[in-house]
C-alpha positions in Angstrom: 5.4 14.7 -92.7 4.3 12.8 -89.7 0.7 11.5 -89.4 -0.1 14.1 -86.8 1.2 16.9 -89.1 -0.9 15.5 -92.0 -4.0 15.4 -89.9 -3.4 18.9 -88.6 -2.8 20.2 -92.1 -6.1 18.7 -93.3 -8.0 20.4 -90.4 -6.3 23.7 -91.1 -7.2 23.6 -94.8 -10.8 23.5 -93.8 -10.6 26.9 -92.1 -11.8 30.1 -93.8 -9.3 31.8 -96.0 -8.7 34.7 -93.6 -7.8 32.3 -90.8 -5.6 30.2 -93.0 -3.8 33.3 -94.2 -3.2 34.5 -90.6 -1.8 31.0 -89.6 0.4 30.9 -92.7 1.8 34.3 -92.0 2.6 33.3 -88.4 4.3 30.0 -89.6 6.4 31.9 -92.1 7.4 34.4 -89.4 8.5 31.6 -87.1 10.6 30.1 -89.9 12.1 33.5 -90.8 12.9 34.1 -87.1 14.8 30.8 -86.9 16.7 31.3 -90.1 18.0 34.7 -89.0 19.8 33.2 -86.0 22.4 31.6 -88.3 23.2 34.9 -90.0 26.1 37.2 -88.9 25.1 40.6 -87.7 26.7 42.1 -90.9 24.4 39.9 -93.1 21.3 40.8 -91.0 22.2 44.5 -91.4 22.6 44.0 -95.2 19.3 42.3 -95.5 17.6 45.1 -93.6 19.3 47.7 -95.8 18.1 45.9 -99.0 14.5 45.6 -97.7 14.4 49.3 -96.8 15.8 50.2 -100.3 13.0 48.2 -101.9 10.3 49.7 -99.6 11.5 53.2 -100.2 11.7 52.8 -103.9 15.5 53.3 -104.1 16.0 49.8 -105.4 14.2 48.5 -108.5 12.7 45.0 -108.4 13.0 42.9 -111.5 10.5 40.0 -112.2 11.9 36.5 -112.0 11.0 35.8 -115.7 12.9 38.9 -116.9 16.0 37.9 -114.9 15.9 34.3 -116.2 15.4 35.5 -119.8 18.3 37.8 -119.6 20.5 35.1 -118.0 19.5 32.7 -120.7 20.4 35.2 -123.4 23.8 35.8 -121.8 24.6 32.1 -121.4 23.5 31.2 -124.9 25.5 34.0 -126.5 28.6 33.3 -124.5 31.6 32.3 -126.6 34.5 30.9 -124.6 38.0 32.2 -125.3 40.6 29.5 -125.8 
């Protein structure tokens, strides 16, 4: 980070939590907006479809810890066929 960015961050961290939260949300939105420009229209549509499925309850969310534990179990029980 540049010295200017470091100083700005220090100033921002002194703000009340509500203001920091609002600023953080706007910064994340700006990054998300930039990231989407590299995606094909098909991927953008798929992402929107998945977001809607989660919001509507049609898709089940699984906590990260559960996914990682299941993957660990699968990997450790794997026996390669020779």
